[in-house]
C-alpha positions in Angstrom: 22.0 -65.4 -140.1 19.5 -62.8 -138.7 20.2 -64.3 -135.3 23.8 -64.0 -135.2 23.4 -60.3 -136.7 21.1 -59.6 -133.7 23.7 -61.3 -131.1 26.3 -59.2 -132.8 24.3 -55.5 -132.7 23.4 -56.2 -129.2 26.1 -55.0 -126.9 26.5 -52.2 -129.2 23.1 -50.6 -128.0 23.9 -51.4 -123.9 22.8 -47.7 -122.9 25.0 -47.7 -120.0 28.3 -48.4 -121.8 27.5 -45.6 -124.5 26.3 -42.9 -122.0 29.8 -43.4 -120.4 31.3 -43.5 -123.9 29.6 -40.3 -125.1 29.9 -38.0 -121.8 33.6 -38.7 -121.2 34.7 -39.4 -124.4 36.5 -42.6 -123.6 37.7 -44.0 -127.1 38.6 -40.3 -127.9 41.2 -40.5 -125.5 42.3 -44.2 -125.8 40.8 -45.2 -122.6 37.8 -47.6 -121.7 35.4 -47.5 -118.5 37.1 -51.0 -116.6 40.2 -48.5 -116.9 38.8 -45.5 -116.0 37.5 -47.4 -112.8 40.7 -49.1 -111.7 42.6 -45.8 -112.0 39.6 -44.0 -109.9 40.3 -46.3 -106.9 44.2 -45.9 -107.7 43.9 -42.5 -107.0 41.7 -42.9 -103.6 44.1 -45.3 -102.2 47.1 -42.8 -102.3 45.4 -39.6 -101.1 42.7 -41.8 -98.4 45.0 -40.8 -95.7 43.7 -37.5 -95.8 40.3 -38.3 -94.0 42.8 -39.5 -91.0 45.6 -36.9 -91.3 43.1 -33.8 -91.9 40.9 -34.3 -88.7 43.9 -34.9 -86.8 45.6 -31.4 -87.5 42.1 -29.7 -87.6 40.9 -31.4 -84.0 43.9 -29.6 -82.5 41.7 -26.1 -82.9 39.2 -27.7 -80.9 36.8 -28.7 -83.9 35.2 -32.5 -83.3 37.4 -34.8 -84.9 34.8 -37.3 -86.2 32.7 -33.9 -88.0 36.1 -33.0 -89.5 36.4 -36.4 -90.9 32.8 -36.3 -92.0 33.3 -33.3 -93.7 36.7 -34.2 -95.0 35.0 -37.1 -96.8 32.0 -34.7 -97.9 34.0 -32.0 -99.5 36.5 -34.6 -101.3 33.5 -36.8 -102.8 31.6 -33.5 -104.1 34.7 -31.6 -105.3 36.2 -34.6 -106.9 33.1 -35.8 -108.6 32.2 -32.1 -109.8 35.6 -31.7 -111.4 35.2 -35.3 -113.4 31.7 -34.1 -114.1 32.4 -30.2 -115.1 35.8 -30.4 -117.0 36.5 -34.4 -117.8 39.4 -34.3 -115.9 41.2 -36.8 -114.1 41.7 -34.8 -110.9 41.5 -35.4 -107.8 40.2 -32.9 -104.7 40.5 -32.9 -101.1 41.2 -30.5 -98.3 45.1 -29.5 -99.0 47.9 -30.4 -97.1 49.6 -27.3 -95.7 46.4 -24.9 -95.7 45.2 -26.9 -93.0 48.4 -27.0 -91.2 48.3 -23.2 -91.7 44.6 -23.1 -90.6 45.0 -24.8 -87.4 48.3 -23.7 -86.0 48.6 -20.2 -87.5 45.3 -18.7 -87.8 43.3 -20.6 -84.9 46.5 -21.2 -82.2 49.0 -18.4 -83.1 46.8 -15.6 -83.7 43.9 -16.5 -81.6 41.0 -16.6 -84.1 38.3 -18.6 -83.5 37.6 -22.1 -85.6 34.2 -20.7 -86.8 35.9 -17.1 -87.9 38.5 -19.3 -90.0 36.1 -21.2 -91.6 34.4 -17.9 -92.9 38.0 -16.7 -93.8 37.7 -20.0 -96.1 34.7 -19.4 -97.0 35.5 -15.5 -98.4 38.9 -16.4 -100.2 36.6 -19.4 -102.3 34.1 -16.5 -103.1 37.3 -14.1 -103.7 39.0 -16.9 -106.2 35.7 -18.1 -107.8 35.6 -13.8 -108.9 39.1 -13.5 -109.9 38.9 -16.5 -112.0 35.6 -15.4 -113.8 36.9 -11.7 -114.5 40.5 -12.9 -115.5 42.3 -11.4 -112.9 44.1 -14.5 -111.9 45.9 -14.9 -115.3 47.3 -11.4 -114.2 48.3 -12.8 -110.9 49.7 -15.8 -112.2 52.0 -13.9 -114.6 53.2 -11.5 -112.1 54.5 -14.2 -109.7 57.9 -15.9 -111.1 57.5 -19.5 -111.8 60.1 -20.6 -109.0 58.4 -18.6 -106.6 55.6 -21.4 -106.9 58.3 -24.1 -106.1 59.7 -22.3 -103.1 56.3 -22.2 -101.7 56.0 -25.9 -101.8 58.8 -26.4 -100.8 58.8 -24.3 -97.9 55.0 -26.0 -97.1 56.7 -29.6 -97.7 59.1 -28.5 -95.0 56.4 -27.1 -92.3 54.4 -30.3 -92.5 57.6 -32.4 -92.0 58.1 -29.8 -89.0 54.7 -30.6 -87.8 54.9 -34.2 -87.7 58.1 -34.4 -86.0 56.6 -32.7 -83.5 53.6 -34.0 -83.2 55.7 -38.0 -83.1 57.3 -36.6 -80.1 60.9 -37.0 -82.3 61.7 -33.4 -81.9 61.2 -31.1 -79.1 61.0 -27.5 -78.0 64.6 -26.6 -75.8 65.6 -23.5 -74.2 69.1 -23.3 -75.5 68.7 -24.3 -79.1 65.0 -23.7 -80.2 64.5 -27.5 -80.6 66.0 -30.6 -80.1 65.8 -34.1 -80.4 63.1 -35.9 -78.5 63.2 -38.8 -76.2 63.3 -41.7 -78.7 62.1 -44.3 -76.2 59.3 -42.9 -75.3 56.4 -45.4 -76.4 54.6 -42.4 -79.1 58.0 -41.7 -80.6 58.7 -45.1 -80.9 55.3 -46.0 -82.6 55.8 -43.3 -85.5 59.5 -44.1 -85.9 57.7 -47.6 -86.9 55.1 -46.3 -88.7 57.8 -43.8 -90.8 59.6 -47.1 -91.9 56.4 -48.7 -92.1 55.3 -46.1 -94.7 58.7 -45.8 -96.0 59.0 -49.5 -96.8 55.6 -49.9 -98.6 56.5 -46.6 -100.5 59.7 -48.0 -101.9 57.4 -51.1 -102.4 55.0 -49.2 -105.1 51.9 -50.8 -103.0 49.0 -48.5 -103.5 47.6 -47.1 -100.7 50.9 -46.8 -98.7 50.2 -43.8 -96.5 46.6 -45.4 -95.6 48.0 -48.9 -95.0 50.8 -47.5 -92.8 48.6 -45.4 -90.4 45.6 -48.1 -89.9 48.9 -51.0 -89.1 50.1 -48.5 -86.5 47.3 -47.6 -85.2 46.6 -51.5 -84.7 50.4 -51.9 -83.5 49.0 -48.8 -80.7 46.3 -50.7 -79.9 48.2 -54.1 -79.6 49.8 -51.9 -76.9 47.8 -50.1 -75.1 48.5 -46.7 -76.2 45.0 -46.6 -78.2 41.9 -46.2 -76.3 39.1 -47.0 -79.1 35.7 -46.5 -78.0 33.1 -46.9 -81.0 30.4 -45.3 -81.3 27.1 -46.1 -83.5 27.3 -44.5 -87.3 25.0 -41.4 -87.8 24.9 -38.9 -90.1 24.6 -36.6 -87.5 28.4 -36.3 -87.3 28.4 -33.8 -89.8 26.1 -30.9 -88.5 29.2 -30.5 -85.4 31.0 -28.5 -88.3 28.1 -27.7 -91.1 27.2 -24.5 -91.3 29.2 -23.6 -88.5 31.2 -20.5 -89.8 31.0 -17.3 -88.8 31.0 -14.8 -91.9 30.0 -11.7 -89.2 33.2 -12.9 -86.9 35.2 -13.0 -90.3 34.3 -9.0 -90.7 34.7 -8.4 -86.6 38.2 -9.2 -87.1 40.0 -6.3 -84.9 42.4 -5.4 -82.4 45.2 -7.6 -82.3 44.4 -9.0 -85.3 44.5 -5.6 -87.3 45.3 -6.4 -90.8 45.0 -10.3 -89.8 41.6 -10.5 -92.4 43.5 -9.5 -95.2 46.7 -11.5 -94.6 44.7 -14.6 -93.6 42.4 -14.0 -97.3 46.1 -13.8 -99.3 47.4 -17.1 -97.6 44.1 -19.2 -98.5 43.7 -17.8 -101.7 47.3 -17.6 -103.1 48.3 -20.8 -101.8 45.2 -22.5 -103.2 46.0 -20.6 -106.2 49.7 -21.8 -106.6 49.1 -25.5 -105.6 46.6 -25.5 -108.5 48.4 -24.2 -111.3 51.4 -26.6 -110.4 48.9 -29.5 -109.6 47.3 -29.0 -112.9 50.5 -28.7 -114.9 51.7 -31.9 -113.4 49.1 -34.0 -113.4 47.6 -33.1 -117.2 51.3 -33.1 -118.9 51.4 -36.7 -117.3 48.2 -37.8 -118.6 48.7 -36.1 -122.1 46.0 -33.8 -121.9 47.8 -30.2 -122.8 47.7 -29.1 -125.9 50.7 -28.2 -128.7 51.1 -24.9 -127.3 51.8 -26.2 -123.3 48.0 -24.8 -122.4 45.9 -26.8 -120.2 42.2 -27.6 -121.7 39.6 -26.0 -119.6 41.5 -24.4 -117.9 38.6 -22.0 -115.8 36.2 -24.5 -115.9 38.9 -26.5 -113.4 39.8 -23.3 -111.5 35.9 -22.7 -111.1 35.2 -26.1 -109.9 38.1 -25.3 -107.1 36.5 -22.4 -105.8 33.1 -24.0 -105.7 34.7 -26.8 -104.0 36.5 -24.9 -101.3 33.1 -22.7 -100.8 31.2 -25.8 -100.3 33.8 -27.4 -97.9 34.0 -24.1 -95.6 30.3 -25.0 -95.1 30.8 -28.5 -94.6 33.4 -27.4 -91.8 37.0 -28.1 -93.5 39.9 -25.9 -94.9 41.0 -25.3 -98.4 39.8 -27.4 -100.6 42.1 -28.3 -103.3 43.9 -30.0 -106.2 45.8 -33.2 -105.0 49.0 -34.6 -107.2 48.2 -37.6 -106.0 46.1 -38.1 -109.0 49.0 -38.7 -110.5 48.8 -42.2 -109.5 45.5 -42.8 -111.4 47.1 -40.9 -114.7 49.6 -43.5 -114.1 47.4 -46.3 -113.8 45.4 -45.0 -117.1 43.0 -42.4 -116.5 42.4 -40.0 -119.0 38.9 -38.6 -118.4 36.6 -37.3 -115.5 35.5 -41.0 -114.9 38.8 -41.2 -112.8 37.7 -38.7 -110.5 33.9 -39.4 -110.3 35.0 -42.8 -109.1 37.3 -41.4 -106.5 34.8 -38.7 -105.4 32.4 -41.9 -105.1 34.6 -43.8 -102.5 35.3 -40.5 -100.5 31.1 -40.1 -100.3 31.2 -44.3 -98.9 34.2 -43.4 -96.3 31.6 -41.2 -94.6 30.0 -44.2 -93.2 33.4 -44.9 -91.3 34.6 -40.7 -91.0 33.5 -41.1 -87.2 35.8 -43.8 -86.2 39.0 -41.4 -87.2 39.3 -40.2 -84.0 40.6 -43.1 -82.5 43.8 -42.6 -84.5 46.5 -41.3 -82.4 49.5 -38.3 -83.8 51.7 -41.1 -83.3 50.1 -42.6 -86.0 49.6 -39.5 -88.5 52.8 -37.9 -87.6 54.5 -40.4 -90.1 52.0 -39.4 -93.3 52.9 -35.7 -92.6 56.8 -36.5 -92.7 56.4 -38.4 -95.8 54.0 -36.3 -97.4 56.4 -33.7 -96.4 59.3 -35.2 -98.1 57.8 -35.6 -101.0 56.6 -31.6 -101.4 60.3 -30.8 -101.9 60.4 -32.3 -105.3 59.9 -29.2 -106.7 62.8 -27.4 -105.7 65.0 -28.9 -108.5 62.9 -26.1 -110.4 64.7 -22.9 -109.0 67.9 -21.9 -110.8 70.3 -22.4 -107.6 73.3 -20.9 -109.6 71.4 -17.4 -109.9 71.0 -15.3 -107.1 68.1 -13.5 -108.5 65.9 -16.7 -108.1 67.8 -18.7 -105.5 68.2 -15.9 -102.7 64.4 -15.3 -102.8 63.2 -19.0 -103.2 65.6 -19.9 -100.2 63.9 -17.4 -97.6 60.9 -18.1 -99.2 61.4 -21.8 -97.9 63.3 -21.1 -94.8 60.8 -18.9 -93.4 57.8 -20.9 -93.6 58.5 -23.8 -91.2 60.8 -21.4 -89.3 58.6 -18.4 -88.7 55.2 -21.3 -88.7 53.8 -19.1 -91.3 53.5 -19.6 -95.1 52.1 -15.6 -94.9 55.9 -15.2 -94.0 57.2 -17.1 -96.5 55.7 -15.3 -99.2 56.2 -12.1 -97.8 60.3 -12.6 -98.0 60.0 -14.2 -101.4 58.3 -11.5 -103.1 59.7 -8.4 -101.5 63.0 -10.0 -102.0 62.6 -10.8 -105.6 61.1 -7.1 -106.3 64.1 -5.7 -104.4 66.6 -7.5 -106.2 65.1 -7.0 -109.4 65.2 -2.8 -108.8 68.7 -3.5 -107.6 69.6 -5.6 -110.8 67.5 -2.8 -113.3 65.4 -5.0 -114.8 62.3 -4.1 -113.8 59.7 -3.4 -116.8 55.6 -2.6 -116.8 54.5 -6.0 -116.4 56.1 -5.9 -112.9 53.6 -3.3 -111.7 51.7 -5.9 -109.6 54.6 -7.8 -108.3 55.7 -4.3 -106.9 52.7 -3.6 -105.8 52.5 -6.8 -104.0 55.8 -6.4 -102.5 55.0 -2.6 -101.2 52.1 -3.9 -99.5 54.3 -6.9 -97.9 57.0 -4.3 -96.8 53.8 -1.9 -94.9 53.0 -5.7 -93.3 56.1 -5.6 -91.4 56.0 -2.5 -90.7 52.7 -2.7 -89.1 53.7 -5.7 -87.3 57.2 -4.2 -85.7 55.0 -1.6 -84.1 52.2 -3.7 -83.1 
């Protein structure tokens, strides 16, 4: 009898399981370690494409692709593990889509800001985000911006990313008469991109986990088979990270002048606000699906989550990548049963393991990553359903926001048109209240910005 009792009690004394249970409160949230690990793997597979796509986008600025790939893995690993340990939320993070495009195509290529200085801007925006969170100003900002503009910004960024994908694929080309036109679909790169688009689409409708990552890899292999990809493997070295690590130029940030003028403020504003919008939208979507919201619709440990996000952006900029933010793909892990931060920790550990193959991201052609951009862009249009299109007060500013982001290749312009239009329409309608003072200040600053741009 004694031996039997001892055998029954032994499993309860296992320290690893007990430690995980106590720290992440697994039973309390109706989950277990096995489910959390599987959920973490699921989240990783759905967002691992960023390891290939982010270097392709930032690499166009002249940043070393292998270094950006390693920095992407490191930033995603650090941020996701920290999120799991600090907030106990199944939310994974990585360099954000949209902000990486803004960093590359607008800040560096259009405004002519060196990528080292642009990284400095990301660092400062992270510090500002941290300050606003700790002082409570963040809540003031969130409350002053109408909810439908959050949705419009997400949709506009989706079109922006999709447009970049079509351009990289050669499916859309420039045209002097119509600005843009359909490219030559017989071109090998365009044909390869269309193949990748169809493959990722098919895998997605079949609900295959990691559809984008699989699609990118298979498309690359097809390109390699037809001689369209040059493979020159090099021995792996952790020194790959040093190409971008600690290369940010803070002194150069405060030296932005001349043709840039108010460029510093605009860049910081976009990095800060889009990160804020992206986080709030993702947090609501993921925590609601995980059943973690309280009865009043509030997100538990919100400050911890936002502090983690801000810290991740600071660390990411030092490693050598654009703004790090929460990923809505985390919902895939939640769908698989993830309910605690252990899911995020597992995802982060997998990103850490990816660092050992990150330098090989440079062999991935644009024709393979472009389809992923197109698909991601399309998926980001979902929030537009939250806009009340029957009401002109929300429909007009929302449309201006959505349209101006891709058409001007600038998230800042979309935000400026949307917020200014919303404020102007509220004034005309006579519905301005004392609570709108911050919104009016923002609109006035945007008007000044437009006047300054016209005089430049």
